[in-house]
Biotite code that builds the C-alpha atoms (Angstrom):
import biotite.structure as struc

atoms = struc.array([
    struc.Atom([168.987, 149.103, -42.215], chain_id="A", res_id=1, res_name="MET", atom_name="CA", element="C"),
    struc.Atom([170.622, 150.987, -39.236], chain_id="A", res_id=2, res_name="GLU", atom_name="CA", element="C"),
    struc.Atom([171.471, 148.662, -36.092], chain_id="A", res_id=3, res_name="ASN", atom_name="CA", element="C"),
    struc.Atom([169.857, 150.297, -32.985], chain_id="A", res_id=4, res_name="ASN", atom_name="CA", element="C"),
    struc.Atom([171.684, 146.759, -31.052], chain_id="A", res_id=5, res_name="LYS", atom_name="CA", element="C"),
    struc.Atom([174.512, 147.803, -28.447], chain_id="A", res_id=6, res_name="THR", atom_name="CA", element="C"),
    struc.Atom([176.422, 145.393, -26.275], chain_id="A", res_id=7, res_name="THR", atom_name="CA", element="C"),
    struc.Atom([177.304, 145.396, -22.408], chain_id="A", res_id=8, res_name="SER", atom_name="CA", element="C"),
    struc.Atom([180.737, 145.135, -22.365], chain_id="A", res_id=9, res_name="PRO", atom_name="CA", element="C"),
    struc.Atom([180.818, 143.132, -18.872], chain_id="A", res_id=10, res_name="SER", atom_name="CA", element="C"),
    struc.Atom([177.916, 140.146, -20.176], chain_id="A", res_id=11, res_name="LYS", atom_name="CA", element="C"),
    struc.Atom([177.767, 140.521, -24.493], chain_id="A", res_id=12, res_name="GLY", atom_name="CA", element="C"),
    struc.Atom([174.352, 141.251, -23.494], chain_id="A", res_id=13, res_name="LEU", atom_name="CA", element="C"),
    struc.Atom([172.329, 143.056, -26.329], chain_id="A", res_id=14, res_name="HIS", atom_name="CA", element="C"),
    struc.Atom([169.569, 145.337, -26.167], chain_id="A", res_id=15, res_name="TRP", atom_name="CA", element="C"),
    struc.Atom([167.813, 148.030, -28.156], chain_id="A", res_id=16, res_name="ASP", atom_name="CA", element="C"),
    struc.Atom([168.710, 151.480, -27.538], chain_id="A", res_id=17, res_name="GLU", atom_name="CA", element="C"),
    struc.Atom([165.240, 152.678, -28.066], chain_id="A", res_id=18, res_name="LYS", atom_name="CA", element="C"),
    struc.Atom([163.822, 150.584, -24.876], chain_id="A", res_id=19, res_name="GLU", atom_name="CA", element="C"),
    struc.Atom([166.548, 152.358, -22.682], chain_id="A", res_id=20, res_name="PHE", atom_name="CA", element="C"),
    struc.Atom([166.811, 156.431, -23.594], chain_id="A", res_id=21, res_name="PRO", atom_name="CA", element="C"),
    struc.Atom([169.463, 157.969, -21.913], chain_id="A", res_id=22, res_name="GLU", atom_name="CA", element="C"),
    struc.Atom([168.869, 159.719, -19.111], chain_id="A", res_id=23, res_name="GLN", atom_name="CA", element="C"),
    struc.Atom([167.960, 163.458, -19.110], chain_id="A", res_id=24, res_name="PRO", atom_name="CA", element="C"),
    struc.Atom([171.460, 165.990, -17.260], chain_id="A", res_id=25, res_name="PRO", atom_name="CA", element="C"),
    struc.Atom([171.673, 165.718, -13.948], chain_id="A", res_id=26, res_name="VAL", atom_name="CA", element="C"),
    struc.Atom([170.206, 168.672, -12.299], chain_id="A", res_id=27, res_name="GLN", atom_name="CA", element="C"),
    struc.Atom([172.037, 170.145, -8.859], chain_id="A", res_id=28, res_name="ARG", atom_name="CA", element="C"),
    struc.Atom([170.172, 168.720, -5.942], chain_id="A", res_id=29, res_name="ASN", atom_name="CA", element="C"),
    struc.Atom([170.646, 170.446, -2.453], chain_id="A", res_id=30, res_name="GLU", atom_name="CA", element="C"),
    struc.Atom([169.693, 167.987, -0.220], chain_id="A", res_id=31, res_name="LEU", atom_name="CA", element="C"),
    struc.Atom([172.296, 165.176, -2.354], chain_id="A", res_id=32, res_name="LEU", atom_name="CA", element="C"),
    struc.Atom([175.031, 168.251, -2.508], chain_id="A", res_id=33, res_name="GLU", atom_name="CA", element="C"),
    struc.Atom([174.984, 168.058, 1.499], chain_id="A", res_id=34, res_name="ALA", atom_name="CA", element="C"),
    struc.Atom([174.696, 164.504, 2.017], chain_id="A", res_id=35, res_name="LEU", atom_name="CA", element="C"),
    struc.Atom([177.569, 164.265, 0.053], chain_id="A", res_id=36, res_name="SER", atom_name="CA", element="C"),
    struc.Atom([179.657, 167.335, 1.860], chain_id="A", res_id=37, res_name="ASP", atom_name="CA", element="C"),
    struc.Atom([179.120, 164.842, 5.082], chain_id="A", res_id=38, res_name="LEU", atom_name="CA", element="C"),
    struc.Atom([180.094, 161.282, 3.276], chain_id="A", res_id=39, res_name="VAL", atom_name="CA", element="C"),
    struc.Atom([183.238, 163.628, 2.138], chain_id="A", res_id=40, res_name="ARG", atom_name="CA", element="C"),
    struc.Atom([183.896, 164.907, 5.673], chain_id="A", res_id=41, res_name="LYS", atom_name="CA", element="C"),
    struc.Atom([183.369, 160.726, 6.847], chain_id="A", res_id=42, res_name="GLY", atom_name="CA", element="C"),
    struc.Atom([180.445, 161.641, 9.309], chain_id="A", res_id=43, res_name="GLU", atom_name="CA", element="C"),
    struc.Atom([177.338, 158.649, 9.136], chain_id="A", res_id=44, res_name="PRO", atom_name="CA", element="C"),
    struc.Atom([174.357, 159.228, 7.478], chain_id="A", res_id=45, res_name="ILE", atom_name="CA", element="C"),
    struc.Atom([171.658, 156.368, 6.332], chain_id="A", res_id=46, res_name="GLY", atom_name="CA", element="C"),
    struc.Atom([171.937, 153.787, 4.539], chain_id="A", res_id=47, res_name="PHE", atom_name="CA", element="C"),
    struc.Atom([168.796, 155.007, 1.883], chain_id="A", res_id=48, res_name="PHE", atom_name="CA", element="C"),
    struc.Atom([170.794, 158.092, 1.826], chain_id="A", res_id=49, res_name="GLU", atom_name="CA", element="C"),
    struc.Atom([174.185, 156.637, 1.240], chain_id="A", res_id=50, res_name="ALA", atom_name="CA", element="C"),
    struc.Atom([172.804, 154.989, -1.705], chain_id="A", res_id=51, res_name="VAL", atom_name="CA", element="C"),
    struc.Atom([171.046, 158.057, -3.139], chain_id="A", res_id=52, res_name="ALA", atom_name="CA", element="C"),
    struc.Atom([174.380, 159.685, -2.626], chain_id="A", res_id=53, res_name="VAL", atom_name="CA", element="C"),
    struc.Atom([176.422, 156.871, -4.760], chain_id="A", res_id=54, res_name="ALA", atom_name="CA", element="C"),
    struc.Atom([173.995, 156.891, -7.822], chain_id="A", res_id=55, res_name="ASP", atom_name="CA", element="C"),
    struc.Atom([174.006, 160.654, -7.627], chain_id="A", res_id=56, res_name="TYR", atom_name="CA", element="C"),
    struc.Atom([177.626, 160.931, -7.393], chain_id="A", res_id=57, res_name="GLN", atom_name="CA", element="C"),
    struc.Atom([177.897, 158.268, -10.455], chain_id="A", res_id=58, res_name="THR", atom_name="CA", element="C"),
    struc.Atom([175.679, 160.172, -12.435], chain_id="A", res_id=59, res_name="ARG", atom_name="CA", element="C"),
    struc.Atom([177.721, 163.252, -12.066], chain_id="A", res_id=60, res_name="LEU", atom_name="CA", element="C"),
    struc.Atom([180.705, 161.138, -12.919], chain_id="A", res_id=61, res_name="GLN", atom_name="CA", element="C"),
    struc.Atom([179.119, 159.630, -16.475], chain_id="A", res_id=62, res_name="LYS", atom_name="CA", element="C"),
    struc.Atom([178.218, 163.275, -17.458], chain_id="A", res_id=63, res_name="GLU", atom_name="CA", element="C"),
    struc.Atom([181.300, 164.764, -16.872], chain_id="A", res_id=64, res_name="ARG", atom_name="CA", element="C"),
    struc.Atom([182.854, 161.930, -18.315], chain_id="A", res_id=65, res_name="GLU", atom_name="CA", element="C"),
    struc.Atom([180.258, 162.084, -21.179], chain_id="A", res_id=66, res_name="ALA", atom_name="CA", element="C"),
    struc.Atom([181.103, 165.929, -22.112], chain_id="A", res_id=67, res_name="LYS", atom_name="CA", element="C"),
    struc.Atom([184.805, 165.310, -22.115], chain_id="A", res_id=68, res_name="LYS", atom_name="CA", element="C"),
    struc.Atom([184.483, 162.775, -24.592], chain_id="A", res_id=69, res_name="ALA", atom_name="CA", element="C"),
    struc.Atom([182.788, 164.933, -26.938], chain_id="A", res_id=70, res_name="LYS", atom_name="CA", element="C"),
    struc.Atom([185.644, 167.693, -26.800], chain_id="A", res_id=71, res_name="THR", atom_name="CA", element="C"),
    struc.Atom([188.953, 167.371, -29.561], chain_id="A", res_id=72, res_name="LEU", atom_name="CA", element="C"),
    struc.Atom([190.697, 166.311, -26.653], chain_id="A", res_id=73, res_name="TRP", atom_name="CA", element="C"),
    struc.Atom([188.284, 163.981, -25.919], chain_id="A", res_id=74, res_name="GLY", atom_name="CA", element="C"),
    struc.Atom([187.762, 162.758, -29.173], chain_id="A", res_id=75, res_name="ARG", atom_name="CA", element="C"),
    struc.Atom([191.861, 162.382, -29.735], chain_id="A", res_id=76, res_name="LEU", atom_name="CA", element="C"),
    struc.Atom([191.878, 160.243, -26.771], chain_id="A", res_id=77, res_name="LYS", atom_name="CA", element="C"),
    struc.Atom([189.353, 157.882, -27.820], chain_id="A", res_id=78, res_name="ALA", atom_name="CA", element="C"),
    struc.Atom([191.145, 157.681, -31.575], chain_id="A", res_id=79, res_name="PHE", atom_name="CA", element="C"),
    struc.Atom([194.219, 156.581, -29.956], chain_id="A", res_id=80, res_name="PHE", atom_name="CA", element="C"),
    struc.Atom([193.138, 153.778, -27.453], chain_id="A", res_id=81, res_name="LYS", atom_name="CA", element="C"),
    struc.Atom([191.146, 152.467, -30.584], chain_id="A", res_id=82, res_name="ARG", atom_name="CA", element="C"),
    struc.Atom([194.265, 152.431, -32.714], chain_id="A", res_id=83, res_name="SER", atom_name="CA", element="C"),
    struc.Atom([196.490, 151.302, -29.662], chain_id="A", res_id=84, res_name="LYS", atom_name="CA", element="C"),
    struc.Atom([194.176, 148.492, -29.148], chain_id="A", res_id=85, res_name="LYS", atom_name="CA", element="C"),
    struc.Atom([194.662, 147.266, -32.855], chain_id="A", res_id=86, res_name="SER", atom_name="CA", element="C"),
])
């Protein structure tokens, strides 16, 4: 039997991976890109737009990190991190 349970590192909660499938890749959104540029420049935007931009940027960052983790260099880094903790 395969164990599909995952542990949340922050709270130690368990959930079934089937309940929370992976999200599809983030598609570039021109409006959110433009709002991100305004945020980088320090120009004010609305609260809900700021929340949407933060979510968008977080999803982009997670996607980039996941792509890096699949490379040979990323796997080597993860291997040495795990062996360092042991």
